[in-house]
Backbone of each chain as nested JSON, in Angstrom:
{
  "chains": [
    {"id": "A", "residues": [
      {"number": 1, "name": "MET", "atoms": {"N": [0.851, -1.186, 0.002], "CA": [0.0, 0.0, 0.002], "C": [0.895, 1.245, 0.007]}},
      {"number": 2, "name": "ARG", "atoms": {"N": [0.338, 2.339, -0.491], "CA": [1.085, 3.602, -0.522], "C": [0.179, 4.764, -0.12]}},
      {"number": 3, "name": "LEU", "atoms": {"N": [0.818, 5.826, 0.332], "CA": [0.118, 7.07, 0.608], "C": [-0.106, 7.8, -0.702]}},
      {"number": 4, "name": "ALA", "atoms": {"N": [-1.188, 8.572, -0.784], "CA": [-1.407, 9.376, -1.998], "C": [-2.36, 10.51, -1.665]}},
      {"number": 5, "name": "LYS", "atoms": {"N": [-2.367, 11.49, -2.555], "CA": [-3.322, 12.59, -2.448], "C": [-4.286, 12.511, -3.627]}},
      {"number": 6, "name": "VAL", "atoms": {"N": [-5.58, 12.715, -3.34], "CA": [-6.571, 12.718, -4.415], "C": [-6.49, 14.082, -5.124]}},
      {"number": 7, "name": "ILE", "atoms": {"N": [-6.211, 14.057, -6.404], "CA": [-6.045, 15.322, -7.126], "C": [-7.041, 15.494, -8.265]}},
      {"number": 8, "name": "GLY", "atoms": {"N": [-7.922, 14.532, -8.463], "CA": [-8.9, 14.716, -9.532], "C": [-9.794, 13.507, -9.685]}},
      {"number": 9, "name": "LYS", "atoms": {"N": [-10.637, 13.577, -10.669], "CA": [-11.601, 12.497, -10.948], "C": [-11.551, 12.149, -12.422]}},
      {"number": 10, "name": "VAL", "atoms": {"N": [-12.014, 10.949, -12.73], "CA": [-12.141, 10.541, -14.125], "C": [-13.561, 10.082, -14.329]}},
      {"number": 11, "name": "TRP", "atoms": {"N": [-14.189, 10.537, -15.381], "CA": [-15.508, 10.022, -15.758], "C": [-15.345, 9.15, -16.981]}},
      {"number": 12, "name": "ALA", "atoms": {"N": [-16.009, 8.013, -16.986], "CA": [-15.975, 7.128, -18.132], "C": [-17.352, 6.515, -18.279]}},
      {"number": 13, "name": "THR", "atoms": {"N": [-18.074, 6.919, -19.274], "CA": [-19.456, 6.445, -19.413], "C": [-19.487, 5.033, -19.998]}},
      {"number": 14, "name": "ALA", "atoms": {"N": [-18.755, 4.833, -21.065], "CA": [-18.702, 3.499, -21.662], "C": [-17.581, 2.727, -20.973]}},
      {"number": 15, "name": "LYS", "atoms": {"N": [-17.964, 1.699, -20.241], "CA": [-16.948, 0.916, -19.527], "C": [-17.466, -0.491, -19.295]}},
      {"number": 16, "name": "ASP", "atoms": {"N": [-16.594, -1.32, -18.84], "CA": [-16.974, -2.702, -18.539], "C": [-18.091, -2.697, -17.48]}},
      {"number": 17, "name": "ASP", "atoms": {"N": [-19.051, -3.615, -17.627], "CA": [-20.184, -3.688, -16.699], "C": [-19.746, -3.842, -15.265]}},
      {"number": 18, "name": "SER", "atoms": {"N": [-18.635, -4.515, -15.041], "CA": [-18.173, -4.753, -13.68], "C": [-17.677, -3.487, -12.998]}},
      {"number": 19, "name": "LEU", "atoms": {"N": [-17.531, -2.41, -13.755], "CA": [-17.052, -1.141, -13.187], "C": [-18.213, -0.169, -12.965]}},
      {"number": 20, "name": "ARG", "atoms": {"N": [-19.429, -0.611, -13.254], "CA": [-20.576, 0.304, -13.149], "C": [-20.757, 0.785, -11.71]}},
      {"number": 21, "name": "GLY", "atoms": {"N": [-20.986, 2.081, -11.561], "CA": [-21.225, 2.661, -10.229], "C": [-19.986, 2.977, -9.44]}},
      {"number": 22, "name": "LEU", "atoms": {"N": [-18.822, 2.653, -9.974], "CA": [-17.59, 2.925, -9.233], "C": [-17.018, 4.295, -9.594]}},
      {"number": 23, "name": "ARG", "atoms": {"N": [-16.291, 4.851, -8.634], "CA": [-15.696, 6.168, -8.865], "C": [-14.201, 6.042, -9.127]}},
      {"number": 24, "name": "PHE", "atoms": {"N": [-13.758, 6.781, -10.115], "CA": [-12.333, 6.785, -10.47], "C": [-11.703, 8.085, -9.991]}},
      {"number": 25, "name": "SER", "atoms": {"N": [-10.615, 7.979, -9.243], "CA": [-9.917, 9.171, -8.75], "C": [-8.511, 9.21, -9.341]}},
      {"number": 26, "name": "VAL", "atoms": {"N": [-8.082, 10.438, -9.646], "CA": [-6.68, 10.621, -10.024], "C": [-5.897, 10.876, -8.734]}},
      {"number": 27, "name": "ILE", "atoms": {"N": [-4.867, 10.106, -8.5], "CA": [-4.106, 10.256, -7.26], "C": [-2.615, 10.454, -7.552]}},
      {"number": 28, "name": "GLN", "atoms": {"N": [-2.004, 11.216, -6.638], "CA": [-0.569, 11.436, -6.679], "C": [0.066, 10.727, -5.481]}},
      {"number": 29, "name": "PRO", "atoms": {"N": [0.845, 9.667, -5.697], "CA": [1.514, 9.019, -4.566], "C": [2.43, 9.98, -3.815]}},
      {"number": 30, "name": "LEU", "atoms": {"N": [2.525, 9.772, -2.498], "CA": [3.318, 10.642, -1.613], "C": [4.318, 9.814, -0.856]}},
      {"number": 31, "name": "ASN", "atoms": {"N": [5.404, 10.476, -0.454], "CA": [6.331, 9.825, 0.473], "C": [5.906, 10.134, 1.921]}},
      {"number": 32, "name": "TYR", "atoms": {"N": [6.689, 9.693, 2.881], "CA": [6.264, 9.871, 4.28], "C": [6.286, 11.317, 4.726]}},
      {"number": 33, "name": "ARG", "atoms": {"N": [6.935, 12.188, 3.952], "CA": [6.858, 13.627, 4.238], "C": [5.696, 14.274, 3.511]}},
      {"number": 34, "name": "ARG", "atoms": {"N": [4.878, 13.465, 2.903], "CA": [3.727, 13.915, 2.119], "C": [4.159, 14.732, 0.896]}},
      {"number": 35, "name": "GLU", "atoms": {"N": [5.339, 14.457, 0.398], "CA": [5.803, 15.073, -0.856], "C": [5.472, 14.103, -2.002]}},
      {"number": 36, "name": "PRO", "atoms": {"N": [5.167, 14.639, -3.218], "CA": [4.89, 13.772, -4.34], "C": [6.044, 12.792, -4.59]}},
      {"number": 37, "name": "GLU", "atoms": {"N": [5.707, 11.564, -4.887], "CA": [6.719, 10.526, -5.121], "C": [6.22, 9.647, -6.279]}},
      {"number": 38, "name": "GLY", "atoms": {"N": [6.823, 9.782, -7.422], "CA": [6.415, 8.981, -8.574], "C": [5.252, 9.639, -9.313]}},
      {"number": 39, "name": "GLY", "atoms": {"N": [4.851, 8.953, -10.377], "CA": [3.834, 9.509, -11.265], "C": [2.412, 9.298, -10.759]}},
      {"number": 40, "name": "THR", "atoms": {"N": [1.49, 10.073, -11.331], "CA": [0.089, 9.967, -10.954], "C": [-0.531, 8.702, -11.568]}},
      {"number": 41, "name": "LEU", "atoms": {"N": [-1.653, 8.305, -11.005], "CA": [-2.372, 7.154, -11.531], "C": [-3.843, 7.299, -11.228]}},
      {"number": 42, "name": "VAL", "atoms": {"N": [-4.643, 6.401, -11.807], "CA": [-6.08, 6.403, -11.544], "C": [-6.406, 5.21, -10.646]}},
      {"number": 43, "name": "ALA", "atoms": {"N": [-7.144, 5.483, -9.584], "CA": [-7.505, 4.431, -8.644], "C": [-9.008, 4.416, -8.467]}},
      {"number": 44, "name": "ILE", "atoms": {"N": [-9.563, 3.247, -8.174], "CA": [-10.972, 3.147, -7.836], "C": [-11.131, 3.448, -6.347]}},
      {"number": 45, "name": "ASP", "atoms": {"N": [-12.088, 4.332, -6.061], "CA": [-12.273, 4.795, -4.685], "C": [-13.294, 3.901, -3.987]}},
      {"number": 46, "name": "ALA", "atoms": {"N": [-12.838, 3.101, -3.039], "CA": [-13.729, 2.161, -2.361], "C": [-14.254, 2.707, -1.026]}},
      {"number": 47, "name": "ILE", "atoms": {"N": [-13.914, 3.958, -0.669], "CA": [-14.365, 4.441, 0.63], "C": [-14.963, 5.849, 0.617]}},
      {"number": 48, "name": "GLY", "atoms": {"N": [-14.928, 6.542, -0.504], "CA": [-15.56, 7.869, -0.597], "C": [-14.632, 8.98, -0.15]}},
      {"number": 49, "name": "ALA", "atoms": {"N": [-13.458, 9.037, -0.7], "CA": [-12.512, 10.106, -0.379], "C": [-12.811, 11.335, -1.243]}},
      {"number": 50, "name": "GLY", "atoms": {"N": [-12.601, 12.514, -0.68], "CA": [-12.815, 13.752, -1.434], "C": [-11.527, 14.238, -2.039]}},
      {"number": 51, "name": "GLU", "atoms": {"N": [-11.68, 15.228, -2.942], "CA": [-10.523, 15.809, -3.566], "C": [-9.656, 16.486, -2.503]}},
      {"number": 52, "name": "ASP", "atoms": {"N": [-8.358, 16.437, -2.693], "CA": [-7.356, 17.029, -1.771], "C": [-7.114, 16.177, -0.522]}},
      {"number": 53, "name": "GLU", "atoms": {"N": [-7.882, 15.121, -0.34], "CA": [-7.654, 14.288, 0.848], "C": [-6.422, 13.39, 0.656]}},
      {"number": 54, "name": "THR", "atoms": {"N": [-5.743, 13.127, 1.783], "CA": [-4.664, 12.145, 1.778], "C": [-5.291, 10.793, 2.049]}},
      {"number": 55, "name": "VAL", "atoms": {"N": [-4.881, 9.814, 1.278], "CA": [-5.472, 8.467, 1.375], "C": [-4.353, 7.426, 1.359]}},
      {"number": 56, "name": "PHE", "atoms": {"N": [-4.725, 6.164, 1.589], "CA": [-3.808, 5.109, 1.207], "C": [-4.524, 4.175, 0.261]}},
      {"number": 57, "name": "TYR", "atoms": {"N": [-3.753, 3.625, -0.655], "CA": [-4.358, 2.749, -1.664], "C": [-3.546, 1.472, -1.763]}},
      {"number": 58, "name": "VAL", "atoms": {"N": [-4.208, 0.45, -2.273], "CA": [-3.566, -0.849, -2.453], "C": [-3.451, -1.085, -3.952]}},
      {"number": 59, "name": "GLY", "atoms": {"N": [-2.329, -1.638, -4.35], "CA": [-2.105, -1.904, -5.767], "C": [-2.05, -3.394, -6.068]}},
      {"number": 60, "name": "GLY", "atoms": {"N": [-1.97, -3.724, -7.327], "CA": [-1.817, -5.114, -7.728], "C": [-3.112, -5.908, -7.604]}},
      {"number": 61, "name": "ALA", "atoms": {"N": [-2.972, -7.224, -7.536], "CA": [-4.139, -8.111, -7.522], "C": [-5.063, -7.813, -6.346]}},
      {"number": 62, "name": "ASP", "atoms": {"N": [-4.505, -7.373, -5.211], "CA": [-5.327, -7.15, -4.028], "C": [-6.294, -5.975, -4.211]}},
      {"number": 63, "name": "ALA", "atoms": {"N": [-6.027, -5.13, -5.196], "CA": [-6.925, -4.015, -5.482], "C": [-8.275, -4.494, -5.984]}},
      {"number": 64, "name": "THR", "atoms": {"N": [-8.319, -5.713, -6.529], "CA": [-9.602, -6.248, -7.032], "C": [-10.533, -6.616, -5.888]}},
      {"number": 65, "name": "LEU", "atoms": {"N": [-10.016, -6.656, -4.668], "CA": [-10.786, -7.146, -3.507], "C": [-11.27, -6.01, -2.601]}},
      {"number": 66, "name": "ALA", "atoms": {"N": [-11.283, -4.782, -3.125], "CA": [-11.564, -3.621, -2.263], "C": [-13.031, -3.535, -1.844]}},
      {"number": 67, "name": "PHE", "atoms": {"N": [-13.912, -4.21, -2.576], "CA": [-15.322, -4.204, -2.195], "C": [-15.724, -5.595, -1.717]}},
      {"number": 68, "name": "PRO", "atoms": {"N": [-16.237, -5.69, -0.464], "CA": [-16.602, -6.994, 0.068], "C": [-17.598, -7.724, -0.851]}},
      {"number": 69, "name": "GLY", "atoms": {"N": [-17.346, -8.96, -1.075], "CA": [-18.276, -9.79, -1.84], "C": [-18.323, -9.486, -3.314]}},
      {"number": 70, "name": "ARG", "atoms": {"N": [-17.364, -8.77, -3.813], "CA": [-17.399, -8.377, -5.22], "C": [-15.964, -8.252, -5.709]}},
      {"number": 71, "name": "SER", "atoms": {"N": [-15.71, -8.736, -6.889], "CA": [-14.378, -8.59, -7.461], "C": [-14.439, -7.549, -8.555]}},
      {"number": 72, "name": "ILE", "atoms": {"N": [-13.527, -6.594, -8.513], "CA": [-13.546, -5.518, -9.519], "C": [-12.255, -5.527, -10.315]}},
      {"number": 73, "name": "PRO", "atoms": {"N": [-12.315, -5.187, -11.603], "CA": [-11.099, -5.201, -12.425], "C": [-10.283, -3.927, -12.189]}},
      {"number": 74, "name": "SER", "atoms": {"N": [-9.646, -3.847, -11.031], "CA": [-8.854, -2.664, -10.656], "C": [-7.441, -3.075, -10.325]}},
      {"number": 75, "name": "ASP", "atoms": {"N": [-6.477, -2.23, -10.646], "CA": [-5.098, -2.505, -10.177], "C": [-4.627, -1.462, -9.17]}},
      {"number": 76, "name": "ALA", "atoms": {"N": [-5.546, -0.573, -8.762], "CA": [-5.251, 0.375, -7.687], "C": [-6.564, 0.788, -7.065]}},
      {"number": 77, "name": "SER", "atoms": {"N": [-6.733, 0.59, -5.746], "CA": [-7.98, 0.921, -5.07], "C": [-7.683, 1.688, -3.798]}},
      {"number": 78, "name": "ILE", "atoms": {"N": [-8.402, 2.785, -3.602], "CA": [-8.279, 3.584, -2.368], "C": [-9.024, 2.854, -1.27]}},
      {"number": 79, "name": "VAL", "atoms": {"N": [-8.338, 2.555, -0.152], "CA": [-8.952, 1.768, 0.91], "C": [-8.943, 2.471, 2.276]}},
      {"number": 80, "name": "GLY", "atoms": {"N": [-8.388, 3.695, 2.363], "CA": [-8.442, 4.397, 3.629], "C": [-8.199, 5.888, 3.467]}},
      {"number": 81, "name": "ILE", "atoms": {"N": [-8.864, 6.685, 4.301], "CA": [-8.619, 8.132, 4.338], "C": [-7.693, 8.399, 5.517]}},
      {"number": 82, "name": "VAL", "atoms": {"N": [-6.654, 9.162, 5.271], "CA": [-5.654, 9.443, 6.302], "C": [-6.042, 10.708, 7.062]}},
      {"number": 83, "name": "ASP", "atoms": {"N": [-6.245, 10.578, 8.38], "CA": [-6.532, 11.74, 9.218], "C": [-5.248, 12.473, 9.555]}},
      {"number": 84, "name": "ARG", "atoms": {"N": [-4.27, 11.715, 10.021], "CA": [-2.989, 12.305, 10.426], "C": [-1.87, 11.321, 10.168]}},
      {"number": 85, "name": "VAL", "atoms": {"N": [-0.667, 11.876, 9.989], "CA": [0.529, 11.048, 9.901], "C": [1.485, 11.544, 10.979]}},
      {"number": 86, "name": "HIS", "atoms": {"N": [1.943, 10.655, 11.824], "CA": [2.968, 10.999, 12.828], "C": [4.309, 10.455, 12.354]}},
      {"number": 87, "name": "THR", "atoms": {"N": [5.307, 11.314, 12.283], "CA": [6.632, 10.822, 11.869], "C": [7.649, 11.026, 12.985]}}
    ]},
    {"id": "B", "residues": [
      {"number": 1, "name": "MET", "atoms": {"N": [10.548, -10.095, 0.136], "CA": [10.364, -9.184, 1.266], "C": [11.36, -8.036, 1.174]}},
      {"number": 2, "name": "THR", "atoms": {"N": [11.021, -6.96, 1.817], "CA": [11.801, -5.735, 1.778], "C": [12.287, -5.402, 3.191]}},
      {"number": 3, "name": "VAL", "atoms": {"N": [13.489, -4.86, 3.278], "CA": [13.952, -4.312, 4.544], "C": [13.639, -2.813, 4.527]}},
      {"number": 4, "name": "GLY", "atoms": {"N": [13.152, -2.289, 5.653], "CA": [12.85, -0.863, 5.685], "C": [12.875, -0.293, 7.072]}},
      {"number": 5, "name": "ARG", "atoms": {"N": [12.911, 1.03, 7.106], "CA": [12.93, 1.761, 8.373], "C": [11.517, 2.305, 8.618]}},
      {"number": 6, "name": "VAL", "atoms": {"N": [11.019, 2.096, 9.819], "CA": [9.696, 2.65, 10.188], "C": [9.84, 4.165, 10.367]}},
      {"number": 7, "name": "VAL", "atoms": {"N": [9.118, 4.92, 9.581], "CA": [9.292, 6.373, 9.595], "C": [8.04, 7.127, 10.039]}},
      {"number": 8, "name": "GLY", "atoms": {"N": [6.955, 6.426, 10.293], "CA": [5.76, 7.135, 10.736], "C": [4.611, 6.211, 10.983]}},
      {"number": 9, "name": "ASN", "atoms": {"N": [3.561, 6.764, 11.611], "CA": [2.34, 5.983, 11.697], "C": [1.149, 6.78, 11.197]}},
      {"number": 10, "name": "VAL", "atoms": {"N": [0.174, 6.06, 10.709], "CA": [-0.957, 6.655, 10.012], "C": [-2.195, 6.526, 10.894]}},
      {"number": 11, "name": "VAL", "atoms": {"N": [-2.893, 7.634, 11.078], "CA": [-4.181, 7.591, 11.787], "C": [-5.27, 7.687, 10.743]}},
      {"number": 12, "name": "SER", "atoms": {"N": [-6.179, 6.712, 10.726], "CA": [-7.225, 6.674, 9.706], "C": [-8.522, 6.201, 10.345]}},
      {"number": 13, "name": "THR", "atoms": {"N": [-9.564, 7.002, 10.201], "CA": [-10.861, 6.631, 10.758], "C": [-11.713, 5.885, 9.719]}},
      {"number": 14, "name": "VAL", "atoms": {"N": [-11.762, 6.446, 8.526], "CA": [-12.555, 5.833, 7.447], "C": [-11.649, 4.934, 6.65]}},
      {"number": 15, "name": "LYS", "atoms": {"N": [-11.882, 3.631, 6.704], "CA": [-11.01, 2.699, 6.009], "C": [-11.749, 1.396, 5.757]}},
      {"number": 16, "name": "HIS", "atoms": {"N": [-11.201, 0.586, 4.888], "CA": [-11.776, -0.729, 4.624], "C": [-11.803, -1.54, 5.918]}},
      {"number": 17, "name": "PRO", "atoms": {"N": [-12.902, -2.292, 6.179], "CA": [-13.043, -3.02, 7.443], "C": [-11.86, -3.939, 7.8]}},
      {"number": 18, "name": "LEU", "atoms": {"N": [-11.139, -4.399, 6.795], "CA": [-10.008, -5.275, 7.034], "C": [-8.904, -4.576, 7.846]}},
      {"number": 19, "name": "TYR", "atoms": {"N": [-8.885, -3.248, 7.809], "CA": [-7.858, -2.466, 8.519], "C": [-8.316, -2.075, 9.93]}},
      {"number": 20, "name": "ASN", "atoms": {"N": [-9.567, -2.382, 10.258], "CA": [-10.064, -1.971, 11.577], "C": [-9.241, -2.597, 12.694]}},
      {"number": 21, "name": "GLY", "atoms": {"N": [-8.81, -1.78, 13.644], "CA": [-8.05, -2.265, 14.779], "C": [-6.585, -2.536, 14.48]}},
      {"number": 22, "name": "GLN", "atoms": {"N": [-6.186, -2.348, 13.248], "CA": [-4.782, -2.631, 12.879], "C": [-3.918, -1.371, 12.987]}},
      {"number": 23, "name": "LYS", "atoms": {"N": [-2.673, -1.572, 13.372], "CA": [-1.72, -0.469, 13.373], "C": [-1.197, -0.305, 11.95]}},
      {"number": 24, "name": "ILE", "atoms": {"N": [-1.224, 0.928, 11.459], "CA": [-0.818, 1.2, 10.071], "C": [0.404, 2.113, 10.121]}},
      {"number": 25, "name": "LEU", "atoms": {"N": [1.519, 1.645, 9.56], "CA": [2.779, 2.36, 9.651], "C": [3.311, 2.747, 8.289]}},
      {"number": 26, "name": "LEU", "atoms": {"N": [4.22, 3.711, 8.255], "CA": [4.927, 4.088, 7.051], "C": [6.331, 3.536, 7.121]}},
      {"number": 27, "name": "VAL", "atoms": {"N": [6.778, 2.898, 6.059], "CA": [8.099, 2.265, 6.05], "C": [8.865, 2.775, 4.819]}},
      {"number": 28, "name": "GLN", "atoms": {"N": [10.059, 3.269, 5.067], "CA": [10.942, 3.701, 3.984], "C": [11.894, 2.534, 3.664]}},
      {"number": 29, "name": "PRO", "atoms": {"N": [11.778, 1.95, 2.463], "CA": [12.661, 0.827, 2.135], "C": [14.136, 1.217, 2.217]}},
      {"number": 30, "name": "VAL", "atoms": {"N": [14.955, 0.245, 2.625], "CA": [16.385, 0.433, 2.8], "C": [17.079, -0.697, 2.047]}},
      {"number": 31, "name": "ASP", "atoms": {"N": [18.134, -0.375, 1.325], "CA": [18.938, -1.407, 0.648], "C": [19.607, -2.274, 1.715]}},
      {"number": 32, "name": "PRO", "atoms": {"N": [19.309, -3.596, 1.728], "CA": [19.842, -4.437, 2.812], "C": [21.352, -4.615, 2.773]}},
      {"number": 33, "name": "VAL", "atoms": {"N": [21.988, -4.307, 1.645], "CA": [23.443, -4.457, 1.561], "C": [24.144, -3.177, 2.001]}},
      {"number": 34, "name": "HIS", "atoms": {"N": [23.697, -2.044, 1.479], "CA": [24.4, -0.799, 1.759], "C": [23.732, 0.067, 2.818]}},
      {"number": 35, "name": "GLY", "atoms": {"N": [22.521, -0.307, 3.19], "CA": [21.832, 0.448, 4.242], "C": [21.287, 1.799, 3.814]}},
      {"number": 36, "name": "LYS", "atoms": {"N": [21.297, 2.026, 2.482], "CA": [20.834, 3.34, 2.021], "C": [19.326, 3.302, 1.765]}},
      {"number": 37, "name": "PRO", "atoms": {"N": [18.631, 4.406, 2.137], "CA": [17.218, 4.484, 1.842], "C": [17.005, 4.527, 0.319]}},
      {"number": 38, "name": "GLY", "atoms": {"N": [15.992, 3.88, -0.162], "CA": [15.701, 3.909, -1.606], "C": [14.313, 3.384, -1.862]}},
      {"number": 39, "name": "GLY", "atoms": {"N": [13.743, 3.776, -2.968], "CA": [12.421, 3.299, -3.318], "C": [11.326, 4.125, -2.675]}},
      {"number": 40, "name": "ASN", "atoms": {"N": [10.11, 3.673, -2.871], "CA": [8.946, 4.441, -2.47], "C": [8.472, 4.063, -1.076]}},
      {"number": 41, "name": "THR", "atoms": {"N": [8.035, 5.076, -0.336], "CA": [7.471, 4.836, 0.991], "C": [6.283, 3.862, 0.905]}},
      {"number": 42, "name": "VAL", "atoms": {"N": [6.27, 2.907, 1.821], "CA": [5.243, 1.877, 1.832], "C": [4.339, 2.081, 3.048]}},
      {"number": 43, "name": "VAL", "atoms": {"N": [3.046, 1.884, 2.861], "CA": [2.094, 1.844, 3.982], "C": [1.945, 0.37, 4.326]}},
      {"number": 44, "name": "ALA", "atoms": {"N": [2.22, 0.01, 5.59], "CA": [2.187, -1.411, 5.964], "C": [1.453, -1.602, 7.282]}},
      {"number": 45, "name": "VAL", "atoms": {"N": [0.739, -2.731, 7.359], "CA": [0.078, -3.112, 8.608], "C": [1.102, -3.76, 9.52]}},
      {"number": 46, "name": "ASP", "atoms": {"N": [0.995, -3.512, 10.811], "CA": [1.951, -4.071, 11.777], "C": [1.234, -4.886, 12.826]}},
      {"number": 47, "name": "THR", "atoms": {"N": [1.562, -6.18, 12.899], "CA": [1.046, -7.023, 13.968], "C": [2.16, -7.449, 14.911]}},
      {"number": 48, "name": "VAL", "atoms": {"N": [3.405, -7.047, 14.607], "CA": [4.541, -7.47, 15.417], "C": [4.676, -6.547, 16.634]}},
      {"number": 49, "name": "GLY", "atoms": {"N": [4.335, -5.266, 16.446], "CA": [4.495, -4.296, 17.513], "C": [5.823, -3.576, 17.439]}},
      {"number": 50, "name": "VAL", "atoms": {"N": [6.036, -2.865, 16.325], "CA": [7.321, -2.189, 16.119], "C": [7.145, -0.705, 16.371]}},
      {"number": 51, "name": "GLY", "atoms": {"N": [8.281, -0.021, 16.555], "CA": [8.257, 1.409, 16.835], "C": [8.908, 2.208, 15.736]}},
      {"number": 52, "name": "ILE", "atoms": {"N": [8.663, 3.508, 15.752], "CA": [9.287, 4.396, 14.779], "C": [10.815, 4.336, 14.953]}},
      {"number": 53, "name": "GLY", "atoms": {"N": [11.518, 4.261, 13.826], "CA": [12.983, 4.188, 13.838], "C": [13.53, 2.78, 13.733]}},
      {"number": 54, "name": "GLU", "atoms": {"N": [12.684, 1.761, 13.938], "CA": [13.161, 0.392, 13.881], "C": [13.298, -0.093, 12.435]}},
      {"number": 55, "name": "LEU", "atoms": {"N": [14.253, -1.01, 12.258], "CA": [14.479, -1.66, 10.963], "C": [13.625, -2.918, 10.943]}},
      {"number": 56, "name": "VAL", "atoms": {"N": [12.82, -3.069, 9.888], "CA": [11.848, -4.168, 9.863], "C": [11.887, -4.898, 8.532]}},
      {"number": 57, "name": "LEU", "atoms": {"N": [11.294, -6.078, 8.539], "CA": [11.075, -6.864, 7.332], "C": [9.621, -6.694, 6.934]}},
      {"number": 58, "name": "VAL", "atoms": {"N": [9.401, -6.365, 5.668], "CA": [8.047, -6.143, 5.183], "C": [7.767, -7.107, 4.029]}},
      {"number": 59, "name": "ALA", "atoms": {"N": [6.665, -7.838, 4.14], "CA": [6.195, -8.646, 3.018], "C": [5.256, -7.769, 2.206]}},
      {"number": 60, "name": "THR", "atoms": {"N": [5.455, -7.746, 0.895], "CA": [4.691, -6.783, 0.088], "C": [3.826, -7.475, -0.963]}},
      {"number": 61, "name": "GLU", "atoms": {"N": [3.374, -8.645, -0.662], "CA": [2.453, -9.344, -1.568], "C": [1.301, -9.863, -0.721]}},
      {"number": 62, "name": "GLY", "atoms": {"N": [0.075, -9.745, -1.232], "CA": [-1.12, -9.917, -0.414], "C": [-1.295, -11.232, 0.313]}},
      {"number": 63, "name": "ARG", "atoms": {"N": [-0.781, -12.314, -0.235], "CA": [-1.022, -13.611, 0.397], "C": [-0.402, -13.68, 1.786]}},
      {"number": 64, "name": "ALA", "atoms": {"N": [0.776, -13.074, 1.932], "CA": [1.435, -13.059, 3.241], "C": [0.577, -12.319, 4.257]}},
      {"number": 65, "name": "ALA", "atoms": {"N": [-0.014, -11.217, 3.825], "CA": [-0.856, -10.438, 4.736], "C": [-2.062, -11.235, 5.187]}},
      {"number": 66, "name": "SER", "atoms": {"N": [-2.698, -11.954, 4.264], "CA": [-3.89, -12.698, 4.67], "C": [-3.525, -13.874, 5.592]}},
      {"number": 67, "name": "GLU", "atoms": {"N": [-2.324, -14.454, 5.386], "CA": [-1.865, -15.529, 6.256], "C": [-1.682, -14.995, 7.688]}},
      {"number": 68, "name": "ILE", "atoms": {"N": [-1.024, -13.833, 7.806], "CA": [-0.728, -13.311, 9.136], "C": [-1.985, -12.798, 9.83]}},
      {"number": 69, "name": "LEU", "atoms": {"N": [-2.818, -12.118, 9.076], "CA": [-4.054, -11.58, 9.68], "C": [-5.12, -12.663, 9.851]}},
      {"number": 70, "name": "LYS", "atoms": {"N": [-4.873, -13.858, 9.293], "CA": [-5.812, -14.989, 9.377], "C": [-7.193, -14.571, 8.865]}},
      {"number": 71, "name": "VAL", "atoms": {"N": [-7.188, -13.938, 7.712], "CA": [-8.424, -13.542, 7.054], "C": [-8.339, -13.973, 5.595]}},
      {"number": 72, "name": "PRO", "atoms": {"N": [-9.491, -14.084, 4.909], "CA": [-9.422, -14.353, 3.47], "C": [-8.717, -13.213, 2.755]}},
      {"number": 73, "name": "ARG", "atoms": {"N": [-8.241, -13.487, 1.539], "CA": [-7.571, -12.429, 0.769], "C": [-8.437, -11.191, 0.7]}},
      {"number": 74, "name": "GLY", "atoms": {"N": [-7.81, -10.035, 0.919], "CA": [-8.523, -8.748, 0.872], "C": [-7.561, -7.682, 0.419]}},
      {"number": 75, "name": "PRO", "atoms": {"N": [-7.999, -6.433, 0.483], "CA": [-7.143, -5.353, -0.051], "C": [-6.039, -4.922, 0.908]}},
      {"number": 76, "name": "VAL", "atoms": {"N": [-5.323, -5.852, 1.48], "CA": [-4.129, -5.563, 2.285], "C": [-2.952, -6.264, 1.638]}},
      {"number": 77, "name": "ARG", "atoms": {"N": [-1.913, -5.547, 1.334], "CA": [-0.82, -6.085, 0.528], "C": [0.512, -6.09, 1.291]}},
      {"number": 78, "name": "SER", "atoms": {"N": [0.764, -5.035, 2.07], "CA": [2.064, -4.913, 2.757], "C": [1.877, -5.113, 4.248]}},
      {"number": 79, "name": "ILE", "atoms": {"N": [2.717, -5.981, 4.811], "CA": [2.609, -6.262, 6.248], "C": [3.979, -6.469, 6.836]}},
      {"number": 80, "name": "ILE", "atoms": {"N": [4.178, -5.92, 8.031], "CA": [5.461, -6.065, 8.724], "C": [5.496, -7.441, 9.35]}},
      {"number": 81, "name": "VAL", "atoms": {"N": [6.571, -8.199, 9.066], "CA": [6.625, -9.585, 9.553], "C": [7.729, -9.788, 10.602]}},
      {"number": 82, "name": "GLY", "atoms": {"N": [8.603, -8.79, 10.81], "CA": [9.636, -8.985, 11.821], "C": [10.502, -7.743, 12.005]}},
      {"number": 83, "name": "ILE", "atoms": {"N": [11.23, -7.755, 13.109], "CA": [12.204, -6.669, 13.393], "C": [13.593, -7.219, 13.073]}},
      {"number": 84, "name": "VAL", "atoms": {"N": [14.371, -6.45, 12.312], "CA": [15.697, -6.897, 11.912], "C": [16.694, -6.636, 13.056]}},
      {"number": 85, "name": "ASP", "atoms": {"N": [17.379, -7.696, 13.493], "CA": [18.44, -7.531, 14.504], "C": [19.732, -7.157, 13.821]}},
      {"number": 86, "name": "GLU", "atoms": {"N": [20.035, -7.879, 12.756], "CA": [21.343, -7.73, 12.139], "C": [21.253, -8.231, 10.707]}},
      {"number": 87, "name": "ILE", "atoms": {"N": [22.029, -7.63, 9.8], "CA": [22.112, -8.123, 8.436], "C": [23.584, -8.366, 8.142]}},
      {"number": 88, "name": "GLU", "atoms": {"N": [23.901, -9.544, 7.628], "CA": [25.279, -9.831, 7.263], "C": [25.308, -10.18, 5.782]}},
      {"number": 89, "name": "THR", "atoms": {"N": [26.138, -9.506, 5.002], "CA": [26.291, -9.825, 3.589], "C": [27.771, -9.941, 3.293]}},
      {"number": 90, "name": "GLU", "atoms": {"N": [28.067, -10.53, 2.114], "CA": [29.478, -10.771, 1.764], "C": [30.182, -9.53, 1.245]}},
      {"number": 91, "name": "THR", "atoms": {"N": [29.399, -8.54, 0.833], "CA": [30.046, -7.35, 0.26], "C": [30.25, -6.287, 1.33]}}
    ]}
  ]
}
C-alpha cells in the first residue's frame, strides 16, 4: 500500500459492466513527508474520499478485492482516508 | 520481502473493514546491503508491535498479509513480519 493525495476525478461512461457505479480518482503518490513521489495514476475509490484528501491505496491483484463480496477489475484501489501522519 | 525503516504511523478513521483495529505504519525501504534508503514509501500493517525508527522486514504481496491476519484475501498487501536484529552480507 502507498500514501497518496486525491487530485482529480475521471468520468468514463462507456466501460466494462463490472465497473458500473464505481468512482475513479486521479491520485498522486506521496512519500512519508507527504511530498509527491512517482507519477500519478487512476484508482478506484472504495471508501468515498474527497478531492485534496490524503489516502492510502492498495495496488496489484489485491486491489480487485476492495469491495466486500465483489471482485472488480482494478489494479489500484483507495482503501483508507488518512486523518494524520505522525513521523 | 523488503527491509525498511519505520518512519511514521498513520491515523485513519474511514477505512476498509479489514484495517479496523490494525496499526498502520509508514516504512521507507532500505537497501539491505548498503543500508541506504531507496524506493517508495510503503504503507504497511503491523502485527509485530514495532516502533518508529526500527528496521523491519516487510512482506509486500497480499497472500502473506492474509496468512498473518488470518483472514481471506482482501485489499491488504504490505505487512510487517519482523524486526531486523542484524544483516550480514558478503560485500
